C-alpha positions as CSV (number, residue, x, y, z in Angstrom):
1,M,25.7,31.4,44.1
2,K,23.1,33.8,45.4
3,Y,19.5,33.6,44.3
4,M,16.6,35.9,45.0
5,L,13.3,34.3,45.7
6,T,10.6,36.9,45.1
7,I,7.3,36.0,46.6
8,F,4.1,36.9,44.8
9,G,0.7,36.4,46.1
10,P,-2.8,37.7,46.8
11,E,-2.9,40.5,49.3
12,G,-5.0,40.1,52.4
13,G,-7.1,37.1,53.2
14,M,-6.1,37.1,56.9
15,E,-8.3,40.0,58.0
16,D,-10.8,37.7,59.8
17,A,-8.1,35.4,61.2
18,T,-8.1,34.7,64.9
19,P,-5.0,35.5,66.9
20,E,-4.3,31.8,67.0
21,Q,-4.6,31.4,63.2
22,M,-2.4,34.5,62.7
23,K,0.2,33.0,65.1
24,A,0.1,29.7,63.3
25,E,0.7,31.4,59.9
26,M,3.6,33.5,61.3
27,D,5.1,30.4,63.0
28,R,5.2,28.6,59.6
29,W,7.2,31.6,58.1
30,A,9.4,31.8,61.2
31,A,10.2,28.1,60.9
32,Y,11.1,28.4,57.2
33,S,13.3,31.4,57.8
34,Q,15.0,29.7,60.7
35,E,15.7,26.6,58.6
36,T,17.4,28.8,55.9
37,V,19.6,30.3,58.7
38,D,20.4,26.9,60.2
39,K,21.4,25.4,56.9
40,G,23.6,28.4,56.1
41,A,21.7,29.6,53.1
42,F,20.2,32.8,54.5
43,V,21.7,36.1,53.2
44,A,18.7,38.4,53.5
45,G,14.9,38.5,53.5
46,E,12.0,40.7,54.4
47,G,8.3,40.9,54.1
48,L,6.8,44.0,52.6
49,Q,4.0,46.3,53.6
50,P,0.8,46.1,51.4
51,S,1.1,47.5,47.9
52,A,-1.2,50.4,48.8
53,T,1.8,51.8,50.8
54,A,4.0,51.8,47.7
55,T,5.1,54.8,45.6
56,T,6.2,54.1,42.1
57,V,8.7,56.2,40.2
58,R,8.0,55.9,36.5
59,I,11.0,56.4,34.2
60,P,10.2,57.2,30.6
61,E,12.3,55.7,27.8
62,N,12.8,59.1,26.1
63,G,14.6,60.5,29.1
64,G,11.7,62.8,30.0
65,D,10.5,63.8,33.5
66,R,10.1,61.0,36.0
67,T,6.7,60.9,37.7
68,L,5.6,59.6,41.0
69,T,2.4,57.5,41.4
70,D,0.9,56.2,44.7
71,G,0.5,52.5,44.7
72,P,2.1,49.5,43.0
73,F,3.8,49.5,39.6
74,A,1.0,47.5,38.0
75,E,-2.6,46.6,38.9
76,S,-2.7,42.9,39.4
77,K,-4.3,40.2,41.6
78,E,-0.9,39.2,42.9
79,Q,1.6,41.6,44.5
80,V,5.2,41.2,45.7
81,G,4.8,40.2,49.4
82,G,8.5,39.7,50.3
83,F,11.8,38.1,49.3
84,Y,14.6,36.0,50.4
85,V,18.2,36.1,49.1
86,L,19.7,32.7,49.6
87,D,23.2,31.4,49.0
88,C,22.8,28.0,47.2
89,K,25.2,25.6,45.6
90,D,23.1,25.7,42.4
91,L,19.7,26.4,40.9
92,D,18.3,23.0,42.0
93,E,18.9,23.9,45.6
94,A,17.4,27.3,45.1
95,L,14.3,25.7,43.5
96,D,14.0,23.3,46.4
97,W,13.9,26.2,48.9
98,A,11.4,28.0,46.7
99,K,9.1,25.0,46.6
100,R,9.1,24.9,50.4
101,I,8.1,28.6,50.9
102,P,5.0,28.5,53.2
103,S,2.9,30.8,51.0
104,R,-0.9,30.1,50.9
105,A,-1.1,30.9,47.2
106,G,0.8,32.7,44.4
107,A,4.2,32.2,42.9
108,V,7.9,32.4,43.7
109,E,10.3,33.7,41.1
110,V,13.8,32.4,41.5
111,R,16.5,34.4,39.9
112,P,20.3,34.4,40.2
113,V,21.8,37.5,41.7
114,M,24.4,39.3,39.5
115,V,28.0,39.1,40.6
116,F,29.9,42.3,40.0
117,D,33.1,41.6,41.9
118,E,34.7,38.1,42.1
119,S,37.6,39.2,44.3
């Protein structure tokens, strides 16, 4: 079954990092990603640009006009930083992968991906 691991965390925090510190941080993420590939779990995954680059389309419940807003959907201390879609045998395996995500802080939401075609 496929699971989406959505990574939430504080933005920034690496602005004063040295090139060596930045490389070490990126190496941890590269190693995690490579392990998901090596174990046959990787389906997709990407990091996202900062929330300030987002544009939100708001859809009213009453079917009125949709509006565009610069920035993220909601003001919060944590933003979506990226995601993985992994093919796991069960929720326990997906949770194990989530626990190992090399994020410095934040949360990882684990959610099954809907299956629309079983053929």
